[in-house]
C-alpha positions, 0 to 999 in steps of 0.5 A: 578421579576414578581408578580408570582415569587415574590409571590413564593419568599416571600412564598405566596401561591397565587399571589392574596395573595401576591398582597393584601399585597403589600404596607403593608407587601411587597414593591410596584413594582419598575417597573410599565409600563402599566400592567407590574409590577416588583419587585427587589429581594433586596426590597423583601429581606428587607421586608422579613427580615428587621433586616438583611442586604443583607450580613447577609441574605446570611450568615444565609442561 
């Protein structure tokens, strides 16, 4: 997903806030093609809830 969607998915209020935390709290984008950057939802899920596996996270919701 592009940065604007990834930011919202992670609960960030702004894209800039999300991008400032990339490489620290959030993973680097999986796809980098020129200016195009895309994050995978699985990577973001692991950053948001590192103690839960993908199956566990769905059960919590």
